[in-house]
Each structure stands twice: as C-alpha cells, then as structure tokens.
C-alpha positions as CSV (number, residue, x, y, z in Angstrom):
1,X,-7.5,54.2,-65.9
2,X,-11.1,55.1,-64.8
3,X,-12.2,58.6,-65.8
4,X,-15.2,60.0,-63.9
5,X,-17.3,62.6,-65.7
6,X,-18.1,65.7,-63.7
7,X,-21.8,66.4,-63.4
8,X,-22.6,69.9,-64.7
9,X,-23.5,72.3,-62.1
10,X,-27.1,73.8,-62.3
11,X,-27.2,77.3,-63.7
12,X,-27.8,80.3,-61.5
13,X,-31.5,80.9,-61.6
14,X,-31.7,83.9,-59.2
15,X,-31.6,86.5,-61.9
16,X,-34.1,84.9,-64.3
17,X,-37.6,86.3,-64.7
18,X,-40.8,84.2,-63.9
19,X,-41.4,83.6,-67.7
20,X,-37.9,82.4,-68.3
21,X,-38.2,80.0,-65.3
22,X,-41.5,78.6,-66.6
23,X,-39.8,77.9,-69.9
24,X,-37.0,76.0,-68.2
25,X,-39.4,74.1,-66.1
26,X,-41.6,73.1,-69.2
27,X,-38.4,72.1,-71.2
28,X,-37.1,70.0,-68.2
29,X,-40.6,68.4,-67.7
30,X,-40.8,67.3,-71.5
31,X,-37.2,65.9,-71.2
32,X,-38.1,64.1,-68.0
33,X,-41.3,62.5,-69.7
34,X,-39.1,61.5,-72.7
35,X,-36.4,59.9,-70.6
36,X,-39.0,58.0,-68.4
37,X,-40.8,56.5,-71.3
38,X,-37.4,55.5,-72.9
39,X,-36.3,53.8,-69.6
40,X,-39.6,52.0,-69.2
41,X,-39.3,50.1,-72.5
42,X,-37.9,46.5,-72.6
43,X,-38.2,43.6,-75.0
44,X,-41.6,42.6,-73.6
45,X,-43.4,45.9,-74.2
46,X,-41.6,47.2,-77.3
47,X,-39.7,46.1,-80.4
48,X,-36.5,46.1,-78.6
49,X,-34.4,42.9,-78.7
50,X,-34.1,40.8,-75.6
51,X,-30.3,41.4,-75.4
52,X,-31.1,45.1,-74.7
53,X,-32.8,44.3,-71.4
54,X,-29.5,44.0,-69.5
55,X,-28.8,41.6,-66.7
56,X,-32.0,42.0,-64.8
57,X,-33.6,38.6,-64.2
58,X,-37.2,38.3,-65.5
59,X,-39.8,37.5,-62.7
60,X,-41.1,34.0,-62.8
61,X,-44.7,33.0,-62.3
62,X,-45.5,31.6,-58.8
63,X,-48.1,29.3,-60.3
64,X,-47.1,25.7,-60.3
65,X,-47.5,23.6,-63.5
66,X,-50.4,21.3,-63.4
67,X,-49.1,19.0,-66.2
68,X,-52.3,19.6,-68.2
69,X,-52.3,20.9,-71.7
70,X,-53.9,24.2,-72.4
71,X,-57.5,24.3,-73.5
72,X,-60.6,22.1,-72.8
73,X,-59.7,18.8,-71.0
74,X,-60.9,15.4,-72.1
75,X,-64.2,14.5,-70.5
76,X,-65.3,18.1,-70.1
77,X,-68.9,18.5,-71.1
78,X,-69.1,21.5,-73.4
79,X,-72.2,23.7,-73.6
80,X,-73.9,25.3,-76.5
81,X,-77.1,27.1,-77.4
82,X,-80.1,24.7,-78.2
83,X,-81.4,24.7,-81.7
84,X,-84.7,26.3,-82.4
85,X,-87.4,24.6,-84.4
86,X,-88.4,27.8,-86.4
87,X,-85.4,29.9,-87.3
88,X,-86.1,33.5,-88.3
89,X,-84.4,33.0,-91.6
90,X,-82.9,30.0,-93.4
91,X,-80.0,30.4,-95.9
92,X,-79.0,27.7,-98.3
93,X,-75.4,28.1,-99.4
94,X,-74.4,27.8,-103.1
95,X,-73.5,24.4,-104.5
96,X,-71.4,23.4,-107.4
97,X,-73.2,22.7,-110.6
98,X,-70.8,19.8,-111.6
99,X,-68.7,17.2,-109.9
100,X,-65.2,18.4,-109.0
101,X,-63.4,15.3,-110.2
102,X,-65.3,14.0,-113.3
103,X,-67.1,17.3,-114.1
104,X,-70.4,15.4,-114.6
105,X,-73.5,17.7,-114.2
106,X,-75.1,17.2,-110.9
107,X,-79.0,17.2,-110.7
108,X,-80.2,19.8,-108.3
109,X,-83.4,17.7,-107.4
110,X,-81.0,15.2,-105.6
111,X,-79.5,17.7,-103.3
112,X,-79.7,17.0,-99.5
113,X,-78.7,19.1,-96.6
114,X,-75.3,17.9,-95.3
115,X,-74.9,20.3,-92.3
116,X,-76.9,22.8,-90.3
117,X,-75.6,25.5,-88.0
118,X,-77.6,28.1,-86.3
119,X,-76.2,31.6,-85.5
120,X,-77.9,33.6,-82.8
121,X,-77.6,37.3,-83.5
122,X,-78.6,39.7,-80.8
123,X,-80.0,42.8,-82.4
124,X,-81.1,45.8,-80.2
125,X,-84.5,44.5,-79.3
126,X,-85.1,40.9,-80.3
127,X,-83.3,37.7,-81.3
128,X,-82.8,36.8,-85.0
129,X,-82.0,33.1,-85.6
130,X,-80.4,32.4,-89.0
131,X,-80.1,28.7,-89.9
132,X,-77.3,27.9,-92.4
133,X,-77.6,24.8,-94.4
134,X,-74.7,23.4,-96.5
135,X,-76.2,21.4,-99.4
136,X,-74.3,18.6,-101.3
137,X,-74.8,16.6,-104.3
138,X,-73.4,13.0,-104.7
139,X,-72.2,12.0,-108.1
140,X,-73.6,8.7,-109.5
C-alpha cells in the first residue's frame, strides 16, 4: 500500500508584523542555503561514497583517446635554461669523511665535482644564479 505524505500548508502570514515576517524570511533563507549546499554535494566534490550519488550517469569526456601515454613523448626536444659561466654564488655540498662500505678515511684533496646544477632565482630586482656542486670521493 502506497502512503502519500501530505504537504504542510503554509501558515497564515496576514496577521504578522514586519519584524516577524523578516525573521521568517531569514530563517527560510538560511534553510534554503543549507539544503542547496547539501544537494550539490556528490562523491566527486565531497567525502561522500560513490554509492550515494544515485542512479545518475556521469558525463563522459567528448575527447577521443589518442593512444599516447600522458607526459612528454619520445623524440620531443625538451628546453631548459642555459648555464651561465659566472654564477652569483657556488655552493659545495657536504661530503662523507669515510667510505660507506669499508669505512676507510677519504682524502679531501682527491675530491672532484660529480654533478653541477644551476638554480635561477628571480628576486625582486635582479637574477641570482646559484651553482650547486655535488662532490664525491672514490675509495682506493
């Protein structure tokens, strides 16, 4: 047996003062905003599970698949900033004092630069180029 709920009839507002009507309007407005935000939530814009979305089909992208993987493609020539000859500052990063495997002390006078990277920082008025040098020692 199907039971239909009766909608409540609106109250008689003719005898209310302007202030009482304003209170009712503000209360109803707040309720409307709360209900609209609740209805607008689904699993893609809230923490609700996908099963709570109902039977509405999700829209599909009209873009056709290209068959390529995401990201840079093979053969694409990348671009980078050119190194400068005289960086504003050069930082040498700390080295170990001994070999990680045999714990033999490593002579610092045999250190060589293994990698260089330049970071271009843009301050308010001028460029500052910092060169980072990774130094390594080779155990005999």
